[in-house]
C-alpha positions as CSV (number, residue, x, y, z in Angstrom):
1,M,28.6,124.8,178.9
2,K,29.3,124.0,182.5
3,V,30.2,126.3,185.4
4,G,32.7,124.9,188.0
5,F,34.7,126.2,190.9
6,K,37.1,125.1,193.6
7,I,37.1,126.1,197.2
8,W,39.9,125.7,199.7
9,L,40.8,127.2,203.1
10,E,44.0,129.2,203.7
11,D,45.6,130.3,206.9
12,D,46.5,134.0,207.5
13,R,49.7,133.6,205.5
14,G,47.9,132.2,202.4
15,N,49.0,128.6,203.0
16,P,46.3,126.2,201.9
17,L,44.8,124.2,204.8
18,V,42.1,122.0,203.3
19,G,41.1,121.5,199.7
20,E,39.5,119.0,197.5
21,G,42.6,116.8,197.2
22,L,43.0,116.4,201.0
23,E,39.2,115.8,201.3
24,Q,39.5,113.0,198.7
25,L,42.5,111.5,200.5
26,L,40.7,111.5,203.9
27,E,37.6,110.0,202.3
28,A,39.7,107.2,200.8
29,V,41.4,106.5,204.2
30,A,38.0,106.3,205.8
31,E,36.7,103.9,203.1
32,T,39.8,101.7,202.9
33,G,41.1,101.8,206.5
34,S,44.6,102.3,205.1
35,I,46.7,105.2,204.0
36,N,48.5,102.8,201.6
37,K,45.3,101.6,200.0
38,A,43.9,105.1,199.9
39,A,47.1,106.3,198.1
40,E,46.8,103.4,195.6
41,Q,43.2,104.2,195.0
42,L,44.1,107.9,194.2
43,Q,47.2,106.8,192.2
44,M,49.7,108.4,194.4
45,S,52.6,107.1,196.5
46,Y,52.2,106.3,200.2
47,R,54.9,108.8,200.9
48,T,53.0,111.6,199.1
49,A,49.7,110.7,200.8
50,W,51.3,110.5,204.3
51,A,53.1,113.8,203.6
52,R,49.9,115.6,202.6
53,I,48.2,114.3,205.8
54,R,51.0,115.3,208.1
55,K,51.3,118.8,206.4
56,A,47.6,119.4,206.9
57,E,47.8,118.2,210.5
58,K,50.6,120.5,211.2
59,R,48.9,123.5,209.6
60,L,45.5,122.7,211.4
61,G,47.2,121.9,214.6
62,C,45.4,118.6,215.2
63,L,45.4,115.0,214.4
64,L,43.3,114.0,211.3
65,V,44.4,110.3,211.0
66,S,45.2,107.8,213.6
67,K,47.5,104.9,212.7
68,Q,47.8,101.5,214.3
69,V,51.0,99.6,213.6
70,G,50.6,96.0,212.4
71,G,50.8,93.0,214.7
72,A,48.6,90.0,215.3
73,G,45.5,91.9,214.3
74,G,47.2,93.9,211.5
75,G,47.6,97.6,211.3
76,G,45.4,100.2,209.7
77,S,44.5,103.9,209.7
78,R,41.3,105.7,210.4
79,L,40.1,109.3,210.7
80,T,40.1,110.7,214.2
81,K,36.8,110.9,216.0
82,P,34.9,114.2,215.6
83,K,34.4,114.4,219.3
84,R,38.1,114.4,220.0
85,D,39.0,117.3,217.8
86,T,35.7,119.0,216.9
87,S,37.1,122.3,215.6
88,C,39.8,120.7,213.5
89,W,37.4,118.0,212.2
90,K,35.0,120.6,210.9
91,H,37.8,122.1,208.8
92,S,38.8,118.7,207.4
93,R,35.3,117.8,206.2
94,N,33.2,119.0,203.3
95,F,32.1,122.6,203.8
96,T,28.6,121.4,204.6
97,G,30.0,119.5,207.5
98,Q,29.2,116.1,205.9
99,P,31.4,113.6,204.1
100,R,31.2,114.2,200.4
101,R,29.1,111.6,198.5
102,K,30.3,110.2,195.2
């Protein structure tokens, strides 16, 4: 037998803010440097991944992922720096405050 549980944060209206799915998506963006590659890794469409990120950013009121449009050096995505949005960043990380290890 195994005991398991899930934890997520909700706003005052009961809307989920951060949960395991968003955490996995953000980790994949950090690892791959790309929302598209992160979506592929998690077997979801780019549109779904981007929508989840945007929805979380809107509910949290801060930027979680910064995007750089392609060009000579290519594009990419990365998580925002913790120093830029400290309070928001804490809510977007594992509840211990550290990235979750696999």
